[in-house]
C-alpha positions, 0 to 999 in steps of 0.5 A: 387319484389319492387313496386316503386311509383313516387308520385310527380306531372307530372311537377315536375317529368319531371323536376328531372327524365328522361326516363334513370332514369325510365328505371333504376328503372324498372330494380329494380321493378314495377314503378307506376307514378302519372299522377295527382296532389299532392293530396290524391285522385291522390297519394293514389292509386299509394301507394297501396302495394308500397315498395318504395316511391319517393317524390319531391317538393310539394308532399303530406305528407305520413301521417297515411291515406296514410301509411295504404295502403302501410304496407310494405313500406321500404324507402322514397327517396326525390327527392328534398332537405328538407324532412320536407314537406313530412315526418310525426310522423307516418312515423317515427313510422313505421320505414320507412328509409328516404333519401334525394337528398340534396347532389345533390342540394348542389353540385350546391350550392357550385359550385355557391359559388365558382363561386362567390368566384373567380369572386368577388375576381378577381373583375369581376363585377366592371371590367365588368362595367368599360369596358362597360363605356370605361375604362380599367385600373380602378379597376385592383388594386382591383383583388385578386387571391385565394392565401393566403386568409382566407375563412370563411365557415358557416356550414359544411353541404352538401354544406359547405363540398363540398365548402371546397372540391372545395377550396382545390386546392387553397392556402388559409386558410379555417375556419369553423364555425359549432357547430356540427362538431368536430376539428378533423373532420374539419381537415380531411376536410382540414380546421380549426374549428373556432368561429363565431367571429373569422371567422368574424374578419379574413376572406377575404371571408365568404360563408354562407351554414347554414340552416334556423332555429331559431338559425340562423335567422339574424345571420348576422346583424348590430353587426356582419357585423360590425366585418367583414373586410371592403373589405371582400366579403359576399356570401349567397347561403343558405337562405335569413333569415340568413341575416338582409337585412336592416342592409346589405344595411346600412353597404354597403351603408356606404362603407363596403364590396367589394361585397355581392353576394346574390342568396337568399333573404327574402322574395323572390323575393325581392321587386322591390324597394328593396334598395340592388338593388341600390348597384352596388356592391351587386350582385344578382342572382334569387335563382339558386345556387341549380341544375338548368335546365339540372342539375336537372336530377342529382336528378334522378340519385341519387334516383336510386343510393340511392335505389340500395345502400339500397337494397344492405344493404350498407350505404345510402349517405343522410339518414335523421333521425328524430333526424336530423331534428332540425338542418336541413333546 
């Protein structure tokens, strides 16, 4: 029988796991729950002889000290996005399998990006302001349907791939920039692989889904922004560090871009006097693109499904290996 240790703190656990999930896990094995904090003293007793470990945001890393009390640990399922805060060299050396709930979070991200795509194309934001100011016709000429537009997607990870999937019902040309995706794979997803420069120059809408790694830092800067169409829409639901915000402000202040729709910033939250706050066509939301509120419980469902797949000897949906970390958030 499995021993399943939920080692996240109670507040985080309640955010991502409900009683339905605990009941489902209890059918698999003994479930032990952390009633304390994210410290070794609280976590170590729970991990004693555990075969399954479930972590989340804020969880302590599984290092040599903690792994020593669970020699039969088989799998770590991270009920959050990036596994980097909870894995260790000792964990990889032990051969423990690792899975992430990033696909669930990515669904929220890509759906938010689609919402920005539709609302900005239809010019909702400007039309809303006009109506509140007593206007009616002004702004209608700037409406664009998702028809025969070119949409550029930066990165074909979980979020980018789902965003591409969501775009399939629309008659649009989808370009993908991702050095790790082949032409054949891109075509199977319903898009065409393109260079970053081609996407900048041809896209009516660009949606960023790349991880925050050194190679992507400020990939949207004064030079690259200048290559975009003057009336393009830029969407960022990935990480704030991918955009040079000062360059974006200067670019938009000069009359470029129809909208910038930003859910992420660098740093967060943006300062109260951040210049982007002064631009009416810079649409800002407070890092809510990933699953929020009731949607976070999808993570618990994913934990159950991933563990069931693992125990059945099936392929994991979101396995993470040590080699993958270099190109992941």
